[in-house]
All heavy atoms as a GROMACS GRO file, in nm:
protein
  589
    1MET      N    1  -0.609  -5.930   4.566
    1MET     CA    2  -0.578  -5.795   4.609
    1MET      C    3  -0.449  -5.747   4.548
    1MET      O    4  -0.436  -5.640   4.508
    1MET     CB    5  -0.558  -5.795   4.763
    1MET     CG    6  -0.552  -5.658   4.816
    1MET     SD    7  -0.698  -5.573   4.795
    1MET     CE    8  -0.684  -5.453   4.926
    2SER      N    9  -0.354  -5.851   4.518
    2SER     CA   10  -0.232  -5.812   4.458
    2SER      C   11  -0.247  -5.763   4.302
    2SER      O   12  -0.182  -5.678   4.256
    2SER     CB   13  -0.132  -5.936   4.453
    2SER     OG   14  -0.176  -6.036   4.389
    3GLU      N   15  -0.353  -5.829   4.249
    3GLU     CA   16  -0.388  -5.785   4.106
    3GLU      C   17  -0.435  -5.634   4.108
    3GLU      O   18  -0.396  -5.565   4.012
    3GLU     CB   19  -0.488  -5.873   4.044
    3GLU     CG   20  -0.517  -5.863   3.900
    3GLU     CD   21  -0.604  -5.962   3.850
    3GLU    OE1   22  -0.629  -6.071   3.902
    3GLU    OE2   23  -0.669  -5.925   3.745
    4LEU      N   24  -0.514  -5.601   4.206
    4LEU     CA   25  -0.569  -5.469   4.213
    4LEU      C   26  -0.449  -5.370   4.236
    4LEU      O   27  -0.442  -5.270   4.162
    4LEU     CB   28  -0.666  -5.451   4.334
    4LEU     CG   29  -0.728  -5.317   4.350
    4LEU    CD1   30  -0.874  -5.340   4.387
    4LEU    CD2   31  -0.654  -5.238   4.450
    5VAL      N   32  -0.354  -5.407   4.317
    5VAL     CA   33  -0.243  -5.318   4.345
    5VAL      C   34  -0.149  -5.305   4.219
    5VAL      O   35  -0.110  -5.192   4.179
    5VAL     CB   36  -0.161  -5.370   4.460
    5VAL    CG1   37  -0.028  -5.287   4.476
    5VAL    CG2   38  -0.235  -5.361   4.592
    6ALA      N   39  -0.128  -5.415   4.157
    6ALA     CA   40  -0.051  -5.416   4.032
    6ALA      C   41  -0.111  -5.330   3.915
    6ALA      O   42  -0.049  -5.250   3.856
    6ALA     CB   43  -0.034  -5.557   3.985
    7LYS      N   44  -0.251  -5.338   3.901
    7LYS     CA   45  -0.327  -5.270   3.800
    7LYS      C   46  -0.321  -5.124   3.835
    7LYS      O   47  -0.294  -5.031   3.753
    7LYS     CB   48  -0.461  -5.318   3.797
    7LYS     CG   49  -0.559  -5.234   3.697
    7LYS     CD   50  -0.558  -5.303   3.561
    7LYS     CE   51  -0.640  -5.216   3.471
    7LYS     NZ   52  -0.733  -5.290   3.389
    8ALA      N   53  -0.338  -5.081   3.960
    8ALA     CA   54  -0.322  -4.946   4.016
    8ALA      C   55  -0.195  -4.883   3.979
    8ALA      O   56  -0.179  -4.773   3.921
    8ALA     CB   57  -0.364  -4.930   4.145
    9LYS      N   58  -0.089  -4.956   3.996
    9LYS     CA   59   0.047  -4.910   3.982
    9LYS      C   60   0.069  -4.891   3.824
    9LYS      O   61   0.130  -4.791   3.794
    9LYS     CB   62   0.157  -5.009   4.030
    9LYS     CG   63   0.172  -5.002   4.182
    9LYS     CD   64   0.284  -5.101   4.221
    9LYS     CE   65   0.298  -5.091   4.375
    9LYS     NZ   66   0.409  -5.178   4.426
   10ARG      N   67   0.020  -4.982   3.749
   10ARG     CA   68   0.033  -4.968   3.601
   10ARG      C   69  -0.045  -4.835   3.557
   10ARG      O   70   0.002  -4.777   3.454
   10ARG     CB   71  -0.020  -5.088   3.528
   10ARG     CG   72   0.066  -5.211   3.523
   10ARG     CD   73   0.025  -5.318   3.427
   10ARG     NE   74  -0.112  -5.362   3.441
   10ARG     CZ   75  -0.149  -5.460   3.520
   10ARG    NH1   76  -0.062  -5.528   3.598
   10ARG    NH2   77  -0.276  -5.501   3.526
   11MET      N   78  -0.149  -4.811   3.618
   11MET     CA   79  -0.234  -4.694   3.586
   11MET      C   80  -0.170  -4.568   3.641
   11MET      O   81  -0.217  -4.458   3.615
   11MET     CB   82  -0.380  -4.713   3.619
   11MET     CG   83  -0.451  -4.832   3.550
   11MET     SD   84  -0.613  -4.853   3.613
   11MET     CE   85  -0.699  -4.712   3.562
   12GLY      N   86  -0.081  -4.578   3.735
   12GLY     CA   87  -0.019  -4.462   3.802
   12GLY      C   88  -0.114  -4.405   3.908
   12GLY      O   89  -0.098  -4.280   3.930
   13ILE      N   90  -0.195  -4.476   3.974
   13ILE     CA   91  -0.287  -4.425   4.075
   13ILE      C   92  -0.268  -4.501   4.209
   13ILE      O   93  -0.224  -4.616   4.203
   13ILE     CB   94  -0.430  -4.413   4.036
   13ILE    CG1   95  -0.487  -4.551   3.999
   13ILE    CG2   96  -0.448  -4.324   3.912
   13ILE    CD1   97  -0.640  -4.550   3.966
   14ASP      N   98  -0.308  -4.446   4.315
   14ASP     CA   99  -0.307  -4.517   4.450
   14ASP      C  100  -0.402  -4.630   4.439
   14ASP      O  101  -0.518  -4.615   4.396
   14ASP     CB  102  -0.351  -4.409   4.549
   14ASP     CG  103  -0.357  -4.468   4.686
   14ASP    OD1  104  -0.248  -4.497   4.743
   14ASP    OD2  105  -0.476  -4.487   4.736
   15PRO      N  106  -0.359  -4.742   4.497
   15PRO     CA  107  -0.457  -4.862   4.499
   15PRO      C  108  -0.589  -4.836   4.567
   15PRO      O  109  -0.690  -4.883   4.530
   15PRO     CB  110  -0.370  -4.964   4.579
   15PRO     CG  111  -0.228  -4.922   4.552
   15PRO     CD  112  -0.235  -4.777   4.549
   16GLY      N  113  -0.589  -4.752   4.669
   16GLY     CA  114  -0.717  -4.716   4.745
   16GLY      C  115  -0.801  -4.641   4.653
   16GLY      O  116  -0.930  -4.663   4.649
   17ASP      N  117  -0.746  -4.544   4.580
   17ASP     CA  118  -0.822  -4.463   4.488
   17ASP      C  119  -0.880  -4.555   4.372
   17ASP      O  120  -0.992  -4.537   4.330
   17ASP     CB  121  -0.739  -4.346   4.430
   17ASP     CG  122  -0.704  -4.246   4.527
   17ASP    OD1  123  -0.770  -4.236   4.628
   17ASP    OD2  124  -0.609  -4.168   4.502
   18TYR      N  125  -0.797  -4.648   4.329
   18TYR     CA  126  -0.847  -4.738   4.226
   18TYR      C  127  -0.962  -4.827   4.271
   18TYR      O  128  -1.060  -4.844   4.204
   18TYR     CB  129  -0.728  -4.825   4.171
   18TYR     CG  130  -0.764  -4.917   4.066
   18TYR    CD1  131  -0.820  -4.873   3.943
   18TYR    CD2  132  -0.744  -5.063   4.080
   18TYR    CE1  133  -0.851  -4.964   3.844
   18TYR    CE2  134  -0.779  -5.154   3.973
   18TYR     CZ  135  -0.829  -5.103   3.861
   18TYR     OH  136  -0.862  -5.190   3.763
   19ALA      N  137  -0.943  -4.885   4.387
   19ALA     CA  138  -1.050  -4.960   4.448
   19ALA      C  139  -1.179  -4.878   4.468
   19ALA      O  140  -1.288  -4.928   4.437
   19ALA     CB  141  -1.003  -5.019   4.589
   20LYS      N  142  -1.170  -4.754   4.512
   20LYS     CA  143  -1.289  -4.667   4.525
   20LYS      C  144  -1.353  -4.648   4.394
   20LYS      O  145  -1.476  -4.656   4.382
   20LYS     CB  146  -1.234  -4.543   4.591
   20LYS     CG  147  -1.359  -4.446   4.610
   20LYS     CD  148  -1.310  -4.318   4.671
   20LYS     CE  149  -1.433  -4.222   4.698
   20LYS     NZ  150  -1.387  -4.082   4.729
   21ARG      N  151  -1.270  -4.629   4.280
   21ARG     CA  152  -1.321  -4.603   4.152
   21ARG      C  153  -1.399  -4.728   4.099
   21ARG      O  154  -1.510  -4.718   4.040
   21ARG     CB  155  -1.211  -4.574   4.058
   21ARG     CG  156  -1.274  -4.536   3.911
   21ARG     CD  157  -1.157  -4.520   3.813
   21ARG     NE  158  -1.063  -4.415   3.840
   21ARG     CZ  159  -0.961  -4.397   3.772
   21ARG    NH1  160  -0.942  -4.467   3.664
   21ARG    NH2  161  -0.873  -4.303   3.808
   22LEU      N  162  -1.347  -4.845   4.130
   22LEU     CA  163  -1.405  -4.967   4.086
   22LEU      C  164  -1.545  -4.986   4.159
   22LEU      O  165  -1.644  -5.022   4.092
   22LEU     CB  166  -1.321  -5.094   4.120
   22LEU     CG  167  -1.194  -5.106   4.031
   22LEU    CD1  168  -1.112  -5.231   4.086
   22LEU    CD2  169  -1.230  -5.129   3.886
   23ILE      N  170  -1.555  -4.955   4.276
   23ILE     CA  171  -1.675  -4.971   4.358
   23ILE      C  172  -1.777  -4.871   4.307
   23ILE      O  173  -1.895  -4.900   4.286
   23ILE     CB  174  -1.645  -4.954   4.516
   23ILE    CG1  175  -1.566  -5.066   4.561
   23ILE    CG2  176  -1.782  -4.939   4.588
   23ILE    CD1  177  -1.506  -5.050   4.701
   24GLU      N  178  -1.731  -4.742   4.293
   24GLU     CA  179  -1.829  -4.646   4.247
   24GLU      C  180  -1.874  -4.680   4.105
   24GLU      O  181  -2.002  -4.659   4.076
   24GLU     CB  182  -1.760  -4.506   4.236
   24GLU     CG  183  -1.744  -4.445   4.383
   24GLU     CD  184  -1.650  -4.324   4.382
   24GLU    OE1  185  -1.587  -4.287   4.281
   24GLU    OE2  186  -1.652  -4.261   4.491
   25ASP      N  187  -1.786  -4.727   4.014
   25ASP     CA  188  -1.837  -4.761   3.876
   25ASP      C  189  -1.934  -4.882   3.889
   25ASP      O  190  -2.027  -4.873   3.816
   25ASP     CB  191  -1.714  -4.804   3.791
   25ASP     CG  192  -1.626  -4.678   3.757
   25ASP    OD1  193  -1.664  -4.565   3.786
   25ASP    OD2  194  -1.523  -4.706   3.698
   26GLY      N  195  -1.907  -4.979   3.972
   26GLY     CA  196  -1.999  -5.088   3.988
   26GLY      C  197  -2.134  -5.050   4.035
   26GLY      O  198  -2.236  -5.103   3.989
   27LEU      N  199  -2.135  -4.955   4.136
   27LEU     CA  200  -2.268  -4.912   4.195
   27LEU      C  201  -2.340  -4.831   4.089
   27LEU      O  202  -2.464  -4.848   4.079
   27LEU     CB  203  -2.236  -4.833   4.321
   27LEU     CG  204  -2.186  -4.911   4.440
   27LEU    CD1  205  -2.148  -4.814   4.554
   27LEU    CD2  206  -2.285  -5.014   4.484
   28ALA      N  207  -2.272  -4.749   4.019
   28ALA     CA  208  -2.333  -4.672   3.914
   28ALA      C  209  -2.391  -4.767   3.806
   28ALA      O  210  -2.510  -4.743   3.752
   28ALA     CB  211  -2.233  -4.575   3.846
   29PHE      N  212  -2.322  -4.866   3.771
   29PHE     CA  213  -2.368  -4.958   3.668
   29PHE      C  214  -2.496  -5.029   3.712
   29PHE      O  215  -2.591  -5.050   3.644
   29PHE     CB  216  -2.255  -5.064   3.634
   29PHE     CG  217  -2.300  -5.164   3.533
   29PHE    CD1  218  -2.298  -5.130   3.396
   29PHE    CD2  219  -2.337  -5.287   3.562
   29PHE    CE1  220  -2.333  -5.222   3.293
   29PHE    CE2  221  -2.372  -5.382   3.470
   29PHE     CZ  222  -2.366  -5.349   3.332
   30GLN      N  223  -2.492  -5.068   3.844
   30GLN     CA  224  -2.598  -5.144   3.900
   30GLN      C  225  -2.728  -5.052   3.917
   30GLN      O  226  -2.836  -5.085   3.877
   30GLN     CB  227  -2.566  -5.190   4.044
   30GLN     CG  228  -2.676  -5.262   4.114
   30GLN     CD  229  -2.636  -5.315   4.255
   30GLN    OE1  230  -2.528  -5.307   4.292
   30GLN    NE2  231  -2.735  -5.365   4.334
   31ARG      N  232  -2.703  -4.931   3.948
   31ARG     CA  233  -2.814  -4.833   3.959
   31ARG      C  234  -2.872  -4.813   3.825
   31ARG      O  235  -2.999  -4.814   3.808
   31ARG     CB  236  -2.758  -4.691   4.012
   31ARG     CG  237  -2.867  -4.601   4.048
   31ARG     CD  238  -2.812  -4.477   4.126
   31ARG     NE  239  -2.670  -4.428   4.092
   31ARG     CZ  240  -2.565  -4.456   4.154
   31ARG    NH1  241  -2.570  -4.525   4.264
   31ARG    NH2  242  -2.443  -4.412   4.116
   32GLU      N  243  -2.800  -4.797   3.722
   32GLU     CA  244  -2.847  -4.782   3.586
   32GLU      C  245  -2.923  -4.902   3.549
   32GLU      O  246  -3.028  -4.882   3.483
   32GLU     CB  247  -2.732  -4.756   3.483
   32GLU     CG  248  -2.774  -4.726   3.345
   32GLU     CD  249  -2.656  -4.705   3.254
   32GLU    OE1  250  -2.552  -4.658   3.293
   32GLU    OE2  251  -2.675  -4.723   3.139
   33ALA      N  252  -2.870  -5.025   3.567
   33ALA     CA  253  -2.945  -5.146   3.529
   33ALA      C  254  -3.088  -5.155   3.613
   33ALA      O  255  -3.181  -5.188   3.547
   33ALA     CB  256  -2.857  -5.266   3.560
   34GLU      N  257  -3.084  -5.121   3.736
   34GLU     CA  258  -3.205  -5.119   3.811
   34GLU      C  259  -3.308  -5.020   3.765
   34GLU      O  260  -3.427  -5.044   3.775
   34GLU     CB  261  -3.178  -5.092   3.961
   34GLU     CG  262  -3.104  -5.216   4.027
   34GLU     CD  263  -3.056  -5.181   4.165
   34GLU    OE1  264  -3.053  -5.062   4.207
   34GLU    OE2  265  -3.003  -5.280   4.234
   35GLU      N  266  -3.258  -4.912   3.703
   35GLU     CA  267  -3.344  -4.812   3.654
   35GLU      C  268  -3.403  -4.830   3.508
   35GLU      O  269  -3.481  -4.758   3.458
   35GLU     CB  270  -3.293  -4.670   3.662
   35GLU     CG  271  -3.270  -4.634   3.813
   35GLU     CD  272  -3.188  -4.500   3.827
   35GLU    OE1  273  -3.133  -4.449   3.724
   35GLU    OE2  274  -3.171  -4.456   3.941
   36SER      N  275  -3.346  -4.933   3.448
   36SER     CA  276  -3.374  -4.957   3.302
   36SER      C  277  -3.466  -5.081   3.299
   36SER      O  278  -3.451  -5.180   3.383
   36SER     CB  279  -3.251  -4.995   3.226
   36SER     OG  280  -3.156  -4.884   3.235
   37SER      N  281  -3.561  -5.077   3.195
   37SER     CA  282  -3.635  -5.195   3.170
   37SER      C  283  -3.553  -5.309   3.097
   37SER      O  284  -3.448  -5.274   3.035
   37SER     CB  285  -3.765  -5.159   3.094
   37SER     OG  286  -3.719  -5.132   2.954
   38PHE      N  287  -3.604  -5.418   3.105
   38PHE     CA  288  -3.535  -5.531   3.028
   38PHE      C  289  -3.526  -5.499   2.882
   38PHE      O  290  -3.432  -5.523   2.816
   38PHE     CB  291  -3.604  -5.671   3.050
   38PHE     CG  292  -3.533  -5.788   2.998
   38PHE    CD1  293  -3.411  -5.823   3.048
   38PHE    CD2  294  -3.584  -5.855   2.888
   38PHE    CE1  295  -3.338  -5.930   2.997
   38PHE    CE2  296  -3.516  -5.964   2.828
   38PHE     CZ  297  -3.393  -5.997   2.882
   39ALA      N  298  -3.634  -5.435   2.827
   39ALA     CA  299  -3.648  -5.406   2.690
   39ALA      C  300  -3.534  -5.301   2.651
   39ALA      O  301  -3.469  -5.316   2.538
   39ALA     CB  302  -3.786  -5.353   2.648
   40GLN      N  303  -3.512  -5.202   2.745
   40GLN     CA  304  -3.401  -5.114   2.717
   40GLN      C  305  -3.266  -5.171   2.718
   40GLN      O  306  -3.180  -5.147   2.637
   40GLN     CB  307  -3.406  -5.000   2.824
   40GLN     CG  308  -3.519  -4.905   2.814
   40GLN     CD  309  -3.538  -4.810   2.928
   40GLN    OE1  310  -3.525  -4.853   3.051
   40GLN    NE2  311  -3.561  -4.687   2.911
   41ILE      N  312  -3.244  -5.260   2.820
   41ILE     CA  313  -3.118  -5.330   2.830
   41ILE      C  314  -3.085  -5.418   2.705
   41ILE      O  315  -2.976  -5.425   2.650
   41ILE     CB  316  -3.113  -5.423   2.953
   41ILE    CG1  317  -3.110  -5.319   3.079
   41ILE    CG2  318  -2.987  -5.504   2.960
   41ILE    CD1  319  -3.135  -5.388   3.206
   42MET      N  320  -3.192  -5.480   2.648
   42MET     CA  321  -3.178  -5.573   2.543
   42MET      C  322  -3.178  -5.514   2.410
   42MET      O  323  -3.163  -5.574   2.306
   42MET     CB  324  -3.284  -5.687   2.548
   42MET     CG  325  -3.272  -5.780   2.664
   42MET     SD  326  -3.117  -5.875   2.661
   42MET     CE  327  -3.139  -5.961   2.512
   43GLY      N  328  -3.212  -5.375   2.408
   43GLY     CA  329  -3.222  -5.309   2.278
   43GLY      C  330  -3.105  -5.329   2.186
   43GLY      O  331  -3.119  -5.369   2.066
   44PRO      N  332  -2.976  -5.297   2.234
   44PRO     CA  333  -2.868  -5.320   2.139
   44PRO      C  334  -2.846  -5.475   2.104
   44PRO      O  335  -2.806  -5.493   1.989
   44PRO     CB  336  -2.753  -5.275   2.233
   44PRO     CG  337  -2.811  -5.184   2.342
   44PRO     CD  338  -2.946  -5.233   2.356
   45VAL      N  339  -2.878  -5.559   2.192
   45VAL     CA  340  -2.874  -5.704   2.153
   45VAL      C  341  -2.966  -5.737   2.038
   45VAL      O  342  -2.935  -5.805   1.941
   45VAL     CB  343  -2.898  -5.793   2.271
   45VAL    CG1  344  -2.903  -5.937   2.239
   45VAL    CG2  345  -2.796  -5.757   2.377
   46ARG      N  346  -3.087  -5.680   2.054
   46ARG     CA  347  -3.192  -5.708   1.959
   46ARG      C  348  -3.154  -5.646   1.815
   46ARG      O  349  -3.161  -5.713   1.710
   46ARG     CB  350  -3.326  -5.651   1.996
   46ARG     CG  351  -3.392  -5.728   2.103
   46ARG     CD  352  -3.527  -5.666   2.147
   46ARG     NE  353  -3.579  -5.727   2.262
   46ARG     CZ  354  -3.646  -5.838   2.261
   46ARG    NH1  355  -3.656  -5.917   2.158
   46ARG    NH2  356  -3.688  -5.882   2.384
   47GLU      N  357  -3.098  -5.533   1.823
   47GLU     CA  358  -3.045  -5.460   1.694
   47GLU      C  359  -2.941  -5.552   1.628
   47GLU      O  360  -2.935  -5.563   1.505
   47GLU     CB  361  -3.001  -5.329   1.728
   47GLU     CG  362  -3.108  -5.227   1.749
   47GLU     CD  363  -3.052  -5.079   1.785
   47GLU    OE1  364  -2.949  -5.045   1.738
   47GLU    OE2  365  -3.124  -5.009   1.862
   48ALA      N  366  -2.851  -5.594   1.707
   48ALA     CA  367  -2.737  -5.670   1.656
   48ALA      C  368  -2.781  -5.808   1.602
   48ALA      O  369  -2.724  -5.854   1.508
   48ALA     CB  370  -2.629  -5.689   1.763
   49ALA      N  371  -2.876  -5.866   1.673
   49ALA     CA  372  -2.926  -6.000   1.635
   49ALA      C  373  -3.013  -6.003   1.519
   49ALA      O  374  -3.036  -6.104   1.461
   49ALA     CB  375  -2.991  -6.067   1.758
   50GLY      N  376  -3.082  -5.892   1.492
   50GLY     CA  377  -3.178  -5.892   1.377
   50GLY      C  378  -3.310  -5.948   1.418
   50GLY      O  379  -3.362  -5.935   1.525
   51ASP      N  380  -3.358  -6.040   1.327
   51ASP     CA  381  -3.489  -6.104   1.353
   51ASP      C  382  -3.483  -6.234   1.445
   51ASP      O  383  -3.498  -6.337   1.394
   51ASP     CB  384  -3.559  -6.148   1.218
   51ASP     CG  385  -3.596  -6.024   1.138
   51ASP    OD1  386  -3.621  -5.914   1.213
   51ASP    OD2  387  -3.604  -6.034   1.013
   52VAL      N  388  -3.462  -6.209   1.572
   52VAL     CA  389  -3.448  -6.320   1.661
   52VAL      C  390  -3.577  -6.296   1.758
   52VAL      O  391  -3.589  -6.189   1.813
   52VAL     CB  392  -3.315  -6.318   1.748
   52VAL    CG1  393  -3.309  -6.429   1.845
   52VAL    CG2  394  -3.198  -6.331   1.656
   53SER      N  395  -3.641  -6.403   1.779
   53SER     CA  396  -3.767  -6.388   1.861
   53SER      C  397  -3.729  -6.389   2.009
   53SER      O  398  -3.618  -6.426   2.050
   53SER     CB  399  -3.859  -6.517   1.839
   53SER     OG  400  -3.800  -6.638   1.887
   54ASP      N  401  -3.825  -6.353   2.093
   54ASP     CA  402  -3.803  -6.349   2.235
   54ASP      C  403  -3.781  -6.500   2.284
   54ASP      O  404  -3.690  -6.506   2.372
   54ASP     CB  405  -3.922  -6.297   2.301
   54ASP     CG  406  -3.935  -6.143   2.300
   54ASP    OD1  407  -3.836  -6.078   2.258
   54ASP    OD2  408  -4.057  -6.096   2.331
   55ALA      N  409  -3.840  -6.593   2.227
   55ALA     CA  410  -3.824  -6.730   2.266
   55ALA      C  411  -3.675  -6.771   2.240
   55ALA      O  412  -3.620  -6.848   2.322
   55ALA     CB  413  -3.915  -6.827   2.197
   56GLU      N  414  -3.625  -6.731   2.120
   56GLU     CA  415  -3.493  -6.776   2.086
   56GLU      C  416  -3.393  -6.713   2.186
   56GLU      O  417  -3.289  -6.770   2.227
   56GLU     CB  418  -3.456  -6.735   1.940
   56GLU     CG  419  -3.528  -6.819   1.837
   56GLU     CD  420  -3.511  -6.767   1.696
   56GLU    OE1  421  -3.553  -6.652   1.676
   56GLU    OE2  422  -3.464  -6.841   1.612
   57ILE      N  423  -3.412  -6.576   2.216
   57ILE     CA  424  -3.322  -6.513   2.313
   57ILE      C  425  -3.329  -6.579   2.443
   57ILE      O  426  -3.230  -6.603   2.507
   57ILE     CB  427  -3.361  -6.363   2.325
   57ILE    CG1  428  -3.327  -6.297   2.190
   57ILE    CG2  429  -3.288  -6.300   2.438
   57ILE    CD1  430  -3.370  -6.149   2.182
   58GLY      N  431  -3.450  -6.612   2.490
   58GLY     CA  432  -3.467  -6.686   2.612
   58GLY      C  433  -3.399  -6.819   2.614
   58GLY      O  434  -3.335  -6.857   2.710
   59ASN      N  435  -3.405  -6.891   2.504
   59ASN     CA  436  -3.340  -7.021   2.498
   59ASN      C  437  -3.177  -7.000   2.508
   59ASN      O  438  -3.114  -7.070   2.570
   59ASN     CB  439  -3.370  -7.098   2.368
   59ASN     CG  440  -3.508  -7.151   2.374
   59ASN    OD1  441  -3.567  -7.186   2.483
   59ASN    ND2  442  -3.568  -7.172   2.249
   60LEU      N  443  -3.134  -6.894   2.434
   60LEU     CA  444  -2.986  -6.862   2.453
   60LEU      C  445  -2.944  -6.835   2.593
   60LEU      O  446  -2.846  -6.882   2.633
   60LEU     CB  447  -2.955  -6.753   2.344
   60LEU     CG  448  -2.956  -6.784   2.205
   60LEU    CD1  449  -2.940  -6.646   2.120
   60LEU    CD2  450  -2.848  -6.881   2.168
   61VAL      N  451  -3.023  -6.764   2.658
   61VAL     CA  452  -2.988  -6.712   2.795
   61VAL      C  453  -3.000  -6.838   2.887
   61VAL      O  454  -2.902  -6.866   2.964
   61VAL     CB  455  -3.091  -6.610   2.851
   61VAL    CG1  456  -3.077  -6.586   2.991
   61VAL    CG2  457  -3.063  -6.474   2.776
   62GLU      N  458  -3.102  -6.922   2.865
   62GLU     CA  459  -3.105  -7.042   2.954
   62GLU      C  460  -2.996  -7.138   2.931
   62GLU      O  461  -2.941  -7.200   3.019
   62GLU     CB  462  -3.248  -7.110   2.936
   62GLU     CG  463  -3.358  -7.030   2.994
   62GLU     CD  464  -3.342  -6.995   3.139
   62GLU    OE1  465  -3.299  -7.087   3.211
   62GLU    OE2  466  -3.378  -6.884   3.176
   63THR      N  467  -2.955  -7.158   2.804
   63THR     CA  468  -2.846  -7.242   2.773
   63THR      C  469  -2.718  -7.187   2.832
   63THR      O  470  -2.639  -7.264   2.890
   63THR     CB  471  -2.827  -7.256   2.615
   63THR    OG1  472  -2.947  -7.316   2.564
   63THR    CG2  473  -2.712  -7.343   2.576
   64ALA      N  474  -2.691  -7.054   2.814
   64ALA     CA  475  -2.575  -7.003   2.870
   64ALA      C  476  -2.566  -7.009   3.026
   64ALA      O  477  -2.463  -7.043   3.086
   64ALA     CB  478  -2.564  -6.857   2.832
   65ARG      N  479  -2.682  -6.997   3.090
   65ARG     CA  480  -2.697  -7.000   3.233
   65ARG      C  481  -2.668  -7.146   3.275
   65ARG      O  482  -2.597  -7.169   3.368
   65ARG     CB  483  -2.840  -6.966   3.275
   65ARG     CG  484  -2.857  -6.935   3.417
   65ARG     CD  485  -2.992  -6.886   3.452
   65ARG     NE  486  -2.998  -6.745   3.420
   65ARG     CZ  487  -3.103  -6.678   3.396
   65ARG    NH1  488  -3.223  -6.740   3.364
   65ARG    NH2  489  -3.106  -6.550   3.370
   66ALA      N  490  -2.725  -7.247   3.205
   66ALA     CA  491  -2.700  -7.382   3.238
   66ALA      C  492  -2.551  -7.419   3.221
   66ALA      O  493  -2.496  -7.492   3.302
   66ALA     CB  494  -2.790  -7.476   3.156
   67ASP      N  495  -2.497  -7.375   3.109
   67ASP     CA  496  -2.350  -7.405   3.090
   67ASP      C  497  -2.263  -7.348   3.204
   67ASP      O  498  -2.174  -7.405   3.255
   67ASP     CB  499  -2.302  -7.339   2.950
   67ASP     CG  500  -2.346  -7.416   2.836
   67ASP    OD1  501  -2.407  -7.531   2.852
   67ASP    OD2  502  -2.337  -7.364   2.725
   68TYR      N  503  -2.304  -7.221   3.240
   68TYR     CA  504  -2.224  -7.159   3.348
   68TYR      C  505  -2.233  -7.237   3.479
   68TYR      O  506  -2.136  -7.260   3.543
   68TYR     CB  507  -2.274  -7.010   3.367
   68TYR     CG  508  -2.210  -6.940   3.483
   68TYR    CD1  509  -2.086  -6.884   3.461
   68TYR    CD2  510  -2.268  -6.933   3.606
   68TYR    CE1  511  -2.022  -6.824   3.568
   68TYR    CE2  512  -2.205  -6.873   3.712
   68TYR     CZ  513  -2.079  -6.820   3.694
   68TYR     OH  514  -2.018  -6.748   3.800
   69HIS      N  515  -2.360  -7.271   3.515
   69HIS     CA  516  -2.375  -7.337   3.651
   69HIS      C  517  -2.322  -7.486   3.644
   69HIS      O  518  -2.300  -7.540   3.747
   69HIS     CB  519  -2.524  -7.334   3.688
   69HIS     CG  520  -2.564  -7.203   3.719
   69HIS    ND1  521  -2.521  -7.134   3.836
   69HIS    CD2  522  -2.653  -7.105   3.661
   69HIS    CE1  523  -2.568  -7.010   3.842
   69HIS    NE2  524  -2.651  -6.991   3.736
   70SER      N  525  -2.311  -7.540   3.529
   70SER     CA  526  -2.257  -7.678   3.521
   70SER      C  527  -2.103  -7.680   3.518
   70SER      O  528  -2.039  -7.786   3.515
   70SER     CB  529  -2.314  -7.755   3.394
   70SER     OG  530  -2.260  -7.702   3.282
   71GLY      N  531  -2.056  -7.559   3.513
   71GLY     CA  532  -1.905  -7.547   3.499
   71GLY      C  533  -1.850  -7.558   3.368
   71GLY      O  534  -1.725  -7.555   3.336
   72GLY      N  535  -1.937  -7.592   3.269
   72GLY     CA  536  -1.886  -7.604   3.126
   72GLY      C  537  -1.868  -7.466   3.059
   72GLY      O  538  -1.941  -7.368   3.091
   73ARG      N  539  -1.770  -7.462   2.986
   73ARG     CA  540  -1.744  -7.327   2.912
   73ARG      C  541  -1.736  -7.362   2.762
   73ARG      O  542  -1.671  -7.467   2.729
   73ARG     CB  543  -1.620  -7.263   2.948
   73ARG     CG  544  -1.617  -7.229   3.104
   73ARG     CD  545  -1.711  -7.110   3.126
   73ARG     NE  546  -1.694  -7.053   3.256
   73ARG     CZ  547  -1.753  -7.099   3.364
   73ARG    NH1  548  -1.849  -7.192   3.355
   73ARG    NH2  549  -1.730  -7.041   3.480
   74ARG      N  550  -1.794  -7.290   2.675
   74ARG     CA  551  -1.779  -7.309   2.534
   74ARG      C  552  -1.644  -7.263   2.486
   74ARG      O  553  -1.590  -7.155   2.544
   74ARG     CB  554  -1.885  -7.228   2.454
   74ARG     CG  555  -2.020  -7.292   2.477
   74ARG     CD  556  -2.118  -7.226   2.385
   74ARG     NE  557  -2.245  -7.304   2.383
   74ARG     CZ  558  -2.347  -7.271   2.309
   74ARG    NH1  559  -2.339  -7.180   2.219
   74ARG    NH2  560  -2.455  -7.349   2.316
   75LYS      N  561  -1.591  -7.328   2.392
   75LYS     CA  562  -1.460  -7.282   2.331
   75LYS      C  563  -1.488  -7.161   2.256
   75LYS      O  564  -1.579  -7.151   2.173
   75LYS     CB  565  -1.404  -7.401   2.252
   75LYS     CG  566  -1.369  -7.520   2.334
   75LYS     CD  567  -1.299  -7.618   2.242
   75LYS     CE  568  -1.266  -7.747   2.328
   75LYS     NZ  569  -1.213  -7.849   2.240
   76LYS      N  570  -1.390  -7.062   2.267
   76LYS     CA  571  -1.402  -6.946   2.184
   76LYS      C  572  -1.363  -6.979   2.039
   76LYS      O  573  -1.266  -7.070   2.019
   76LYS     CB  574  -1.309  -6.834   2.235
   76LYS     CG  575  -1.355  -6.786   2.367
   76LYS     CD  576  -1.261  -6.659   2.410
   76LYS     CE  577  -1.316  -6.605   2.539
   76LYS     NZ  578  -1.242  -6.498   2.580
   77ARG      N  579  -1.429  -6.924   1.945
   77ARG     CA  580  -1.407  -6.949   1.806
   77ARG      C  581  -1.312  -6.849   1.745
   77ARG      O  582  -1.306  -6.735   1.786
   77ARG     CB  583  -1.527  -6.957   1.728
   77ARG     CG  584  -1.615  -7.073   1.767
   77ARG     CD  585  -1.742  -7.074   1.698
   77ARG     NE  586  -1.826  -7.174   1.755
   77ARG     CZ  587  -1.945  -7.212   1.710
   77ARG    NH1  588  -1.988  -7.148   1.603
   77ARG    NH2  589  -2.019  -7.293   1.771
   0.00000   0.00000   0.00000
């Protein structure tokens, strides 16, 4: 909570207004995701990745998911 208050102060807005904005933004993001197909969401990823198969993308997602759940984090390069 103190981080939220500090960030709001740095932005020059009331902490309550900042919290409300974060909630509204999160709900809007969730609503947009729920209304989009997986193909639409993955479109920019596919464009950036080039010729990567669905299987390769699935493997990347599963590896990342397994790393996350095991508590392991990859080192940033």
